[in-house]
C-alpha positions in Angstrom: -14.1 -6.7 29.7 -13.4 -5.9 26.1 -11.2 -3.5 24.1 -11.1 -2.4 20.5 -8.3 -3.6 18.2 -7.4 -2.3 14.8 -6.1 -4.6 12.2 -4.8 -4.5 8.6 -6.9 -6.4 6.1 -6.3 -7.2 2.4 -9.9 -6.8 1.1 -9.6 -6.8 -2.8 -6.8 -6.7 -5.4 -4.4 -3.9 -4.4 -6.8 -2.8 -1.6 -5.9 -2.5 2.1 -8.2 -1.5 4.9 -8.0 -1.1 8.7 -10.8 -2.9 10.4 -11.9 -2.8 14.1 -12.7 -5.8 16.2 -13.6 -6.4 19.8 -11.2 -8.3 22.1 -12.5 -10.0 25.2 -9.6 -9.9 27.6 -11.3 -12.5 29.8 -11.5 -15.0 26.9 -9.5 -18.0 27.6 -6.0 -18.4 29.0 -4.3 -16.0 26.7 -1.8 -13.1 27.0 -2.9 -9.5 26.2 -0.4 -7.8 23.9 0.1 -4.3 22.6 2.1 -4.1 19.3 5.3 -2.1 19.0 6.1 -2.9 15.4 5.3 -5.3 12.7 6.9 -5.8 9.3 5.8 -6.6 5.8 7.1 -9.8 4.3 7.3 -8.1 0.9 7.6 -11.0 -1.5 4.8 -13.1 0.1 2.5 -10.2 1.0 2.8 -8.7 -2.5 1.3 -12.0 -3.8 -1.5 -11.7 -1.2 -2.0 -8.0 -2.1 -2.4 -8.7 -5.8 -4.7 -11.8 -5.2 -2.3 -14.2 -6.8 -2.3 -17.0 -4.3 -2.9 -20.1 -6.3 -6.0 -22.2 -5.5 -3.8 -25.2 -5.0 -1.7 -23.4 -2.4 -4.3 -21.5 -0.4 -4.3 -24.0 2.5 -0.5 -24.2 2.7 -0.2 -20.4 2.4 -2.4 -19.7 5.4 -0.5 -17.8 8.0 -0.5 -19.2 11.6 -3.0 -16.6 12.9 -4.6 -15.5 9.7 -8.3 -14.6 9.6 -10.4 -14.8 6.5 -9.7 -17.0 3.4 -7.9 -16.4 0.2 -8.2 -14.6 -2.1 -10.0 -11.9 0.0 -10.6 -10.6 2.6 -7.7 -11.8 4.7 -5.9 -10.5 7.8 -2.4 -11.6 6.9 1.1 -11.2 8.3 3.6 -13.0 10.4 6.2 -10.6 11.9 4.9 -8.9 15.0 6.8 -7.5 18.0 4.6 -6.6 20.9 4.6 -5.8 24.6 3.0 -8.0 27.3 0.4 -5.7 28.9 -0.1 -7.7 32.1 2.1 -10.2 33.9 0.9 -13.7 33.0 2.7 -16.8 34.2 6.4 -16.5 33.2 5.8 -13.4 31.1 6.1 -10.1 32.9 4.3 -6.9 32.1 6.4 -4.7 29.8 8.4 -7.7 28.3 8.6 -7.7 24.5 7.9 -10.7 22.5 7.9 -11.8 18.9 5.0 -13.7 17.3 3.8 -14.8 13.9 0.8 -12.6 14.2 -0.7 -10.2 11.6 -0.5 -6.4 11.6 -2.8 -5.4 14.5 -2.6 -2.8 17.3 -3.4 -5.2 20.2 -4.4 -8.8 20.4 -4.6 -11.9 22.6 -2.4 -15.0 22.1 -1.4 -18.0 24.0 2.0 -17.9 25.8 3.2 -20.9 23.8 3.1 -18.8 20.6 5.3 -16.0 22.0 9.1 -15.7 21.8 10.9 -13.4 24.2 13.1 -10.7 22.7 16.4 -9.7 24.3 16.3 -6.3 26.0 19.1 -5.0 23.7 17.3 -5.9 20.5 15.4 -3.0 19.0 11.8 -3.7 18.1 12.0 -2.8 14.4 15.1 -5.1 13.9 13.3 -7.9 15.8 10.6 -7.9 13.1 13.2 -9.6 10.9 12.9 -12.8 13.0 10.6 -14.6 10.6 12.8 -13.8 7.6 16.0 -14.7 9.6 14.3 -18.1 10.4 13.7 -18.6 6.7 17.3 -17.7 5.8 18.6 -20.1 8.5 16.5 -22.9 7.2 17.8 -22.2 3.6 21.4 -22.5 4.9 20.6 -25.8 6.4 18.9 -27.1 3.2 21.9 -25.8 1.2 24.4 -27.6 3.4 27.0 -24.9 2.9 30.5 -26.0 4.0 33.6 -23.9 5.0 35.6 -22.5 2.2 32.8 -22.9 -0.4 32.1 -20.5 -3.2 28.4 -19.5 -2.7 26.1 -17.2 -4.6 22.7 -15.9 -3.8 20.6 -14.6 -6.8 18.1 -12.0 -5.7 18.9 -9.9 -2.7 15.6 -9.0 -1.1 15.3 -9.4 2.6 15.6 -13.2 2.7 18.4 -13.3 0.0 20.3 -10.6 1.8 20.1 -12.5 5.1 21.3 -15.7 3.4 24.3 -13.7 2.2 24.8 -12.3 5.7 24.9 -15.7 7.3 27.0 -17.4 4.6 29.7 -14.6 4.8 30.2 -15.6 8.5 31.0 -19.3 7.7 34.7 -19.8 7.8 36.4 -19.3 4.4 33.2 -18.9 2.4 33.5 -16.6 -0.6 30.0 -15.1 -0.8 28.6 -13.3 -3.9 25.3 -11.4 -3.8 23.8 -11.1 -7.3 21.0 -8.7 -8.2 19.7 -6.7 -11.2 19.7 -3.6 -9.0 23.2 -2.1 -8.7 22.1 -0.3 -5.5 22.3 -3.6 -3.7 26.0 -3.3 -3.8 25.7 -1.2 -0.7 24.1 -4.1 1.2 26.7 -6.5 0.0 29.4 -4.2 1.2 27.8 -3.8 4.6 27.5 -7.6 4.9 31.1 -8.3 3.8 30.0 -10.0 0.6 31.0 -9.6 -3.0 28.4 -8.2 -5.4 27.7 -8.8 -9.1 25.1 -8.0 -11.7 23.7 -11.2 -13.3 25.5 -10.8 -16.6 28.9 -10.8 -14.9 28.2 -13.2 -12.1 31.0 -15.5 -11.2 30.6 -19.1 -12.5 31.6 -22.5 -11.1 29.9 -21.9 -7.8 29.7 -24.7 -5.2 26.2 -23.7 -4.0 23.7 -21.2 -5.5 20.6 -20.0 -3.6 17.9 -18.5 -5.7 15.7 -15.9 -4.1 14.5 -13.6 -6.9 11.2 -15.3 -7.7 11.9 -14.6 -11.4 12.5 -16.8 -14.5 15.7 -14.9 -15.4 17.0 -15.2 -11.9 16.5 -19.0 -11.7 18.2 -19.5 -15.1 21.1 -17.3 -13.9 21.4 -19.7 -10.9 21.6 -22.7 -13.2 24.1 -21.0 -15.5 26.6 -20.1 -12.7 26.5 -23.4 -10.8 29.6 -25.6 -11.0 29.7 -29.3 -11.9 27.4 -31.3 -9.6 26.7 -28.2 -7.6 23.5 -27.7 -5.6 20.9 -25.0 -6.5 18.5 -24.2 -3.7 15.2 -22.7 -5.0 14.0 -20.5 -2.1 11.6 -18.3 -4.1 7.9 -18.6 -4.2 6.2 -17.6 -7.4 2.5 -17.7 -6.5 0.4 -18.4 -9.6 3.1 -17.2 -12.0 4.8 -19.8 -14.2 8.6 -20.1 -14.3 10.3 -20.9 -17.5 13.0 -23.3 -16.4 15.8 -23.8 -18.9 17.0 -27.4 -18.5 18.9 -27.7 -21.8 22.5 -26.7 -22.2 24.7 -27.9 -19.4 22.1 -28.7 -16.8 22.3 -32.5 -17.3 25.9 -32.8 -18.4 26.9 -30.8 -15.3 24.7 -33.1 -13.1 23.3 -30.2 -11.2 21.1 -30.7 -8.2 18.0 -28.5 -7.9 16.2 -28.6 -4.5 13.4 -26.5 -2.9 13.6 -24.9 0.5 10.5 -23.8 2.4 10.3 -22.7 6.0 7.1 -24.6 6.8 9.1 -27.6 7.9 12.5 -27.7 9.6 15.2 -28.7 7.1 15.6 -32.5 7.0 19.2 -32.5 8.2 18.1 -30.8 11.5 14.5 -32.1 11.8 15.3 -35.1 14.1 16.6 -32.8 16.8 15.2 -29.3 16.2 11.6 -28.0 16.8 10.1 -25.0 15.2 10.4 -23.2 18.5 14.1 -23.9 18.8 14.7 -22.7 15.3 12.9 -19.4 15.9 14.8 -18.9 19.1 18.0 -19.4 17.2 16.9 -16.9 14.5 16.2 -14.2 17.1 19.6 -14.7 18.7 21.2 -14.0 15.3 19.6 -10.5 15.1 21.8 -8.7 17.6 24.2 -7.3 14.9 23.2 -3.7 14.2 24.5 -4.0 10.6 21.2 -5.7 10.0 19.4 -2.4 10.3 20.7 -1.9 6.7 17.7 -4.0 5.6 15.1 -1.8 7.3 13.3 0.9 5.4 12.1 4.0 7.3 9.1 2.9 9.4 5.6 3.9 8.4 2.8 4.6 10.8 0.1 2.0 11.2 -2.8 4.4 10.6 -1.2 5.4 7.3 -0.3 1.9 6.2 -3.4 1.3 3.8 -2.0 4.2 1.7 1.7 4.0 2.2 2.0 0.2 1.6 0.6 0.3 -1.9 3.9 1.6 -3.4 5.9 -0.9 -1.3 3.8 -4.0 -2.3 3.4 -3.0 -6.0 7.2 -2.6 -6.4 7.2 1.1 -7.0 9.5 1.6 -4.0 12.8 -0.1 -3.7 12.1 -1.5 -0.3 13.5 -4.5 1.5 12.0 -5.0 4.9 9.2 -2.5 5.6 8.5 -1.9 9.3 5.2 -0.6 10.6 5.2 1.2 14.0 2.3 1.6 16.3 1.6 4.6 18.6 
């Protein structure tokens, strides 16, 4: 028995198509799923959309259930909320689950790759799970302590979630920094301070950089206090970054470290699995204030047209949900 699935593919620079494929529901011991919502990981998928994945990083950039190879064509994505169509093992029909699957109407996946979603967690907010997992890993890499002065430079989805989590650590004074003054509204909702880069507070204990820009990284270096840690959480694709290491970088004895979600942060790795980390991230999504990060959803069938402005930066969008009828 087979059914037709419809999936989003990046097929050429700045070109998106919906392609059909046949699913064999009797193929292997997998769960049949129907998608409720997925979300665009705007920073990463913008790089895929433009064809800027570096040759050296194509293997590491491959999403868990990606089809095709970089640069094109690729079926790419990793934020999918779906419904179990038929009771299978411990998963009951109608139960919603999160998976790291691309944007596709229906699909088959092993139960081990599925993460149950609480009944009171809306599907669109649940699409933030992968970004929340990234933010949680950044917090672990940063080693943020109570009562620290912390700044995040670049308040896209991941940067905003870092701010949200940090503001809930006892005594932390959290500042969200962005060139877009409209991000003040997000900072207010998340109980954070806000500053434009030119007036950002200095002498920070920890600075997290999430803007994927040369100017943002140099702002992070400038505002870090003596012997502070700067966590580089951006990914630049094939674009060079002009890192300014003159001035006070050495005299201040600054520590610059990278953070990437592909591995659990070293401080937690001996005890935490990827699954445990994702389950923790999902548990952190129950706060309805996080809906602040969600743009109005677009319909899957309109996505090839509507996503172009999102991925090219013409629309000021954080997390872009896609909904499926």
